[in-house]
N, C-alpha and C positions, 0 to 999 in steps of 0.2 A: 415338243415330243422328245422323250428320253428313251433311248433304245440300248439295252444291254446285249452285247455280243459274247456268247459263251463258247469258249474253245478249250481244247485240251491244253494247248500251249501256244505261245506267241513269240515271235522274234525269229532270228536266224537259227538254222538255215532255212531260207525260203525255197524249199524244194518239195513241199507236200501240197498236193492239189487242193485238199480241203481247206488248209490254212491260208493258202494263197487266194482262194476264192473269197474267204472272209476279208482278207486284206484288201482286195480289189473293190469289194462292196463298200467297206469303210472309207476307202479313199474316194470313191465316187460320190458318196452322199454326206460325208461328215461336215461339209461346209453348210449344209441346210438342216441337218438333223444332229441333235445332241447324242453322240454315240460313245459308249464306253466299252472297251474290250476287256473282258474279265477271264483270265486263264483259270483252269480248274482248281489250282491251289489257292485261289483268292475268292472263290464263290461262297457266299454265305446268305442266310435268310435275310438279315437286315440290309445287306447290300442290294439284293434284288428288289426289295420293297421300294427302292428309290426310282424305279423305272416304270414307264408306261407299257413297254413291250420287251419281251425276252426272246431273242433270236439265237437259237441253238445251232451250232455247227457240229464239229466232231467232239462232242462232250457227252460223257456218260454221267447221268445224275446219280450221285452217291446215295446210299441208303438213308443217311441221316437227313438228307434234304428231300426225300420222297414225300413225307407228309406235307411239307410246304408246297411242293409242286401240285399235289393232289388238291389242296385246299386254296390254292393261289387265287388272287383276284386280278392278276396281270395275264393278258393273253400270251401264249407261247407259240412261236412259229418255228418249225423245224426245217432246216435245209437238208434234203434227203440225198444221199449218195447211193450209187448203184450197189456198193458192197453191203449196204444195210438191207437190201432186198434179195440177197443171195439165198439159195434154197437151203443152205445148211441150217440145221435145227436151232442152234444157239442164236445166230443173228435173226432168224425168223421169229423166234419166241420173244427175244428182246425188243425187236421192232414192233411186234404185235402188242406187247404189254405197254410200251411207251406210247404207241398210237392211241390206245384206249384210255390211258390214265393221265398222260403228261402233256401230249402235244395237241394243240387246238386246231392248228392249220399248218399247211405245208407249202414249201417252195421247192420246185424241181427245175432243172435246167434244160430238159428236153421233153418233147411230147411223149416219147416212149416211156420215160420215167414216170410221167404223169399217169399213164395208163397202168403201169405196174404198181404204183403206190395206191391207186384208187381201190384196188381189191382189198386193201386193209383198212381204209379210212372210214368206210361206212357213212358216206355223205359229208364228211368234214371237207372244208374247202382245200383245194389243191391248185396252186398257181404255178405257171410256167414262165420263168424269166431266164434268159441266157446269161452266162457269166459276163460281167462288164470288164473289158480289157483296156488297160491304160495304153492306148496306141501312141500317145506322145512319148512314152517311155520305150515301148517295144517298137523300134524303128530301125531301118537299115543303117548300119555303120559302114565305114570304109573297109572294103573287103581285104585289100592288100595290107592295111595296117593291122586288122584283126588277125590275119594269118601270121603276120610277123610276130605279133604278141603271143600267139599260141604255138609258135615254132613249126608252122605248116609250110610246105613247099609252094612256091608261086604257080608253077605250071603243072599242077596235079588236079585231077577231078576227084573231089572228096565227097563221099557218101557219108552222112553223119547219123549218129544216134546219141541221144542224151537221156538220162533218167536211170531208173532202177533196173536191176537185172534179176528177175524172178520168174516163176513159172507162168505168169501171165504175159510176160514180155518175150515174144518169140524172136530173139536175136538170131536164132539159128536160121531163120528164113532169109536173113540178109546174107549170112555166111554162105548158104547154099546157092543163092542167086549170084553172088560174086564169083563163086567157083565156076559158074557157067560162062563167065565173061573172061576171055583171055586178053586182058589188057593191063599191063603193069602200071599204067598211068592212073588207074582207078584204085583208090584206097578208101578204106573205112576208117573214120576217125570217131573215137568214142570218148564221151565224158560220162562216167558211171558213178552212181551212188547206191548205197545199200545193196551190195552184191551178195546174192545167195550162193554159197560155195558150191552146192551141188550143180546148179545151173552153169556156173562158171567152168566147172570141171568138164562138162560135156562139150564146151566150146574152146577149151584151153588150147588145143592143138592149132586151131585156125587163128585164134586171137594172138598167138605168139608169132605169127608169120610177119614178114616185112610189108604185107598189104594192110596192116592194121596199125594205127597210131592212137595212143591214149593221151588225153590232155586233161589238165585240171583247170576247170573254169569256175571262177567266182561270179562273173557277170555273164549270164547265159546269152546275152545279146552278141557277145564276141563269137560264140559258137554258131548261132543262127546266121550271122553275117559272113562266116568263113566257109561254110559248106555249100556245095553246089546243089545238093538235094538232101533233105532230112527225111529219114525213114521212121515211121511210127508203126511198129509191128505189134499192135495190140488189138486183138479181136474185139474186146469190149472192155472199156475202162472201168475200174472198180470204184474210183472216187468221183471226180467231176466229169460230166459229159456236157458238151463236147470236150475232149481232152484239152486242158490248158496248154500243154506243150504244143499241140496242134495250132491253137489260136494264137499263142504268143509268137511262134515261129512265122506264121503267115502274116501277122501284124508287122514282124521285123523284115518283111520282104524276102522271105525264104520260101523256095518251092518245097512242097511236102508231098511225100507218097505215103498213103495210109491204107490200112486194111479196109476193104470194101464192106461196110455194114450200114445199117439204116441211119446211125448217128453221123458217121463221117460223110455219108452221101448227101446229107442235108447241108453240109458245109462246103464240100469239095465237088466241083463240076469237073469230071475227069478230062484232063488236057487243057482246061481253061484257066483254073486258078490252083491247080494241083493235080495229083494223080491218085488213083485207087487201084489196089491190087488184091488178088484173092488167092494167089499161088506163087510158088518160087518162080515159075516160068513167066508169069505176068509181071512180077517185079523185075526180073532180069531183062525183060523186053523194054520196060520203062528206062532202065539204066542204059541199055544199048542204044535206045533212041536218043538219049541225052548225049552219049558219046558221039553219035553220028550227026548230032545237031538237027534231028528231024523236027524239032520244035524250038521256038525261041524261049529259053528258060527265063530270061529277064522279063519277058512279057507275062509269063505265067506267074512269076514272083510279084510283079506289080499288081496283077489281078488278085492275087492272094491278099495283099495288104488292103486293096480297095474293098474286098469282101468283108474283112474284119472292121474296117472303118465304118462301113455302111450298116452293119448288122450287130456289132458287138462293142462298139466304142463306148467308153464310160460316160461320155457327155450325152450320148443318146439314151442310155439306159438309166441315168440318174433319176429322171422324172418318174419313170415306171416304178423304181424301187421305193421312192418317197411316197408316191400315191398308194402303193400296196401297203406300206406301213400304216398310213392313215386309215385305210379301210379296215385293217385288222384291229387297230386300236378302237375303232368304233364298234362297241359291243352289239349295238342294234343290228348291224349289218354282217356280223361275223359269220353266221351260218346261212346267209342269203346270197353270198357271192361265190363265183366259181370261175 
């Protein structure tokens, strides 16, 4: 079985959800499947003819390859992200066109995405497989050593956020929650990428206070292992669901507080393996309870890692991805399975 993985780009920096998802799938199954990652600038008609299956991630088919994809003899599976189902006219029309002409079957990572894409597929197969997480890599590191590496203080309670700063990431809710907490020992530590200047300007006054520390992290495990609580202030992820940041942090034995929604609620059991918040006040309450040691944060963190190992570990999902590839390649079964 020969599988082509089509992506817009490949390689560092590994901070894009869609690209990381492709990477984790390749790492999970490439010992059993002949997989080749083909970035956008290396995709060609003759190249794709060498494979039994074409697996598309964040890749837009250029016009000169459209005739090939329309007349192809190889099945094409599309990994669908939330942003491709947004209501905006352009993404909707693009997704509708590709669904009708180019994509044979679909993989989504949550049941809610499966229901959302089915309104466009008109009976084409849609499969739901969660992201495979390399739990042997994302694991707890020594907290004191990680803090020392990042220049963090030993006797401080750190609330953390890592990722992009844009209109979808409500960093303001963290700032407002911390303003409700009168405790100088509680600080916000940030590792930011792809900062949108407008959003940053709104928060600049708070971010420049002594209650906020910025760190530059190449190995995100250092960040997950350093903070006492990671906040994920995103109402609905645009790329991979459940959010890879959420899954990676939990795998690393980090307690996470995330927006309460249907996706996050399927991963986090509030107070058991993490926390869910829906307002500034509920987030502030979680942080206050952490300060007052109303719960054992280490137990929560251990439960978080256990959840990921039992439900998202690469070794568990490897067989599911391989079996799915085999079903899709079998043309007789392609439109009979769901």
